[in-house]
Structures are given as structure tokens and as C-alpha cells.
N, C-alpha and C positions, 0 to 999 in steps of 0.2 A: 420708552425705548424698546419696543417690541421688534424682534427680528424674524424675518421669514428665512427659512433655510431651503435652498433650491439644490436638488441633486440631479444634474443633467445626465442624460444617457448619451454618450458620445458615439454610439453605434450608428449603423447604417440608417435605421429608421429615423433618427433625429435629423440627419441631413436631408432626408426626403421631406419631413414635416416642416423643417425650417424654410424650405423653398415656398411653402404655402402660407406660413405664419411668420412674418418677418419681425413682429414685435412680441414682447412678453407682457402685453397689457391685458388686464382682465376687464371684460365688459359684460355685465349681466342685465343691463337695461334693455327694455323692449322698444322704446320709442326714442326719437330725436325731436328736436324742436320743430322741424318741418314735417315730419311724418306722423306726429301725434294725432291730429284731428282726422285725417283720412283713414289711418290704420285703426284707430279706436272705433270710429263709426262702422267700418267694415267688420270688425270683430263683434261689435254689439248687435249688428243685424244678422248674425249667425244664430242668435237666440230666438227661439220661436215666439216667445212672449212679445219681444220688441217688434217682430214682423207683424204679429197680430194687431197690435195697437197702431202700427203704421198703416196697415190696410184699412182699419176702421177710420183713421183720419182721412185717408184718400177717398173712401166711400162717402164720408160726410161732406166732401167738397161738392158733390152733386146734389142739387136741391130735391130731386125726386126720391133720393134714398136717405136724406138727412134725418137723423133721429134726434140728436143733441145739437147744441151750438158747436160750431167748429172749434172754438177755443177750448171747450170742455173736453172734447175728444182728444185734442192734441196735448192737453195738460199732463196726463199720466205718462205719456211717452217722453215728453220733454223732461219731466222730473226724474224719471228713471235714467235717461241718458246722461243728464247732468250729474246725478249722484255717482254713477259708475265712472264717469270721466274724472271727477274729483278724486275718487278712490284710486283710480289708475295713476293719476298724476302724483299723488302722495307716495304710493308704493314705488313708482319708478324713480322719484327723486331720492327716496331713501336708498334704493339700490345704487343710484349714481354716486351719492355721498360715500357709501361703503366701498364701492369700486375705486373711487378716488383715493380713499384712505389706504386701501390695499396696494394700489399701484404706486403710491409714493412712499411706501414703507421701506425701511432699510432691509437689505438682504445680504446673506452670506452665500456664496456660491462655492461648492466643493467640486473640484475637477479631479478626475481619476488620474 
């Protein structure tokens, strides 16, 4: 039975802010079910190492430049992408559970 105590500011700023923020819900998660894959891949390819391994895999598609087998070149990139995706899913799910716990906790509101 933990309680959150909310002290509202009933001044002019609160009325302006309440027009933009209609709810009192906390959300710290980065992804939704539909945006996880495209957003995660977009963020992962901002890392220089992932771009490097991707370019190696693309170069290996051409037989004139092929040094290793195509599967061997793509393996490090796929492993790194999968490990980071699993890490991001677990972190985001923990944030989701914590947000849900905070959003459904009992509150006391003090009004001036």
C-alpha cells in the first residue's frame, strides 16, 4: 500500500500545460509493439561498427570482391543485431512493467 502524493500547481502554467497533456500517465518506454523493429534497426545502424559489417556483407555479394563466404560475413552483423535487440526488448519491458505499476498506484491529491 504505497501512496504517491501529488501537489498540483493551480496557477496559470498548469492550465496551459494541461491543454497539451490531457492524462497523468507516465510512459518511459521507447518502443511499441509496432515500432520496435524499424526503430531499433534505425538506431542500430547509427553505430559505425554495424554500418561497417553491413558494407562488408554488401561487398561480399559481388563475386569479384568476395573474400569470405557470404554467410560468414553476415554472421557477426546478425549476431550483434540480435543480441542488442534482445537487450533492448528486456530493458523496455522492465520499463513498461514499472510504468504500469506507477500508473496504477494509489495517489493522494492535495488541492490549495
